[in-house]
C-alpha positions as CSV (number, residue, x, y, z in Angstrom):
1,M,19.5,204.9,89.6
2,L,19.7,202.9,86.3
3,T,22.0,200.2,87.4
4,P,20.3,196.8,88.0
5,Q,20.1,196.1,91.7
6,T,18.5,192.7,91.5
7,P,20.7,190.8,88.9
8,H,20.4,187.5,90.7
9,L,16.6,187.5,90.8
10,N,14.7,186.0,87.9
11,S,12.3,189.0,87.5
12,T,12.0,192.4,85.9
13,P,15.4,194.2,86.4
14,L,15.1,197.0,88.9
15,G,17.2,200.0,89.5
16,L,16.9,202.4,92.5
17,G,13.4,203.6,91.7
18,F,12.8,202.4,88.2
19,G,12.0,199.2,86.2
20,L,14.7,198.8,83.6
21,E,14.5,197.7,80.0
22,T,17.4,195.4,79.5
23,P,18.4,192.8,76.8
24,A,16.9,190.1,79.1
25,N,13.4,191.6,79.0
26,D,13.4,193.8,75.9
27,Y,11.2,191.3,74.0
28,M,8.3,192.0,76.4
29,S,7.7,195.7,75.7
30,V,7.7,198.3,73.0
31,L,10.2,200.3,75.0
32,S,13.8,200.6,73.6
33,E,16.6,198.9,75.5
34,G,17.9,201.4,78.1
35,S,14.5,202.8,78.9
36,F,13.2,203.0,82.5
37,S,9.7,203.3,83.9
38,W,7.5,202.9,86.9
39,G,3.8,203.1,87.8
40,G,1.8,203.9,90.8
41,A,-1.5,203.7,92.5
42,F,-4.6,205.0,90.7
43,N,-3.2,203.8,87.4
44,T,-0.4,206.3,86.9
45,H,2.4,205.3,84.5
46,Y,5.6,207.0,83.2
47,W,8.6,206.0,81.2
48,A,11.7,207.6,79.6
49,D,13.3,206.3,76.4
50,P,16.7,207.9,75.9
51,K,17.1,206.2,72.5
52,E,13.9,207.8,71.1
53,N,14.4,211.0,73.1
54,L,10.9,210.4,74.6
55,V,9.2,210.7,77.9
56,G,5.7,209.4,78.4
57,L,3.4,210.2,81.3
58,I,-0.2,209.2,81.8
59,F,-2.1,210.1,85.0
60,T,-5.5,208.7,85.8
61,N,-7.6,208.4,88.9
62,I,-8.8,204.9,88.4
63,Y,-8.2,202.3,91.1
64,Q,-9.6,199.2,89.4
65,T,-7.7,196.3,88.0
66,K,-9.8,195.9,84.9
67,H,-8.4,199.2,83.6
68,W,-4.8,198.6,84.5
69,S,-3.7,197.9,80.9
70,I,-4.3,201.6,80.0
71,G,-0.6,202.3,80.6
72,E,0.6,199.6,78.2
73,K,-2.0,200.7,75.6
74,F,-0.7,204.3,75.9
75,K,2.9,203.1,75.3
76,V,1.9,201.1,72.2
77,L,-0.1,204.0,70.8
78,T,2.7,206.5,71.5
79,Y,5.3,204.3,69.7
80,Q,2.9,203.7,66.8
81,A,2.5,207.5,66.4
82,I,6.2,208.1,66.2
83,D,7.1,205.1,64.0
84,D,8.6,206.1,60.7
């Protein structure tokens, strides 16, 4: 599930069901390398960060693109809260 399935494509690394945080894209996110995540319709987002022993979930019922950044904001706020 966490093995990159699209290594030849120049895009976000994808496993079987998850977006992957790898050395190639780690600079783009607050997630630790080795994390995996996905989102869904109506602005749902989840991720797991094995390094931080953390799982984040946010479920909304908003189907508007102007609010889509709520998942990224939630990630940033979560990592700020646990930062030592």
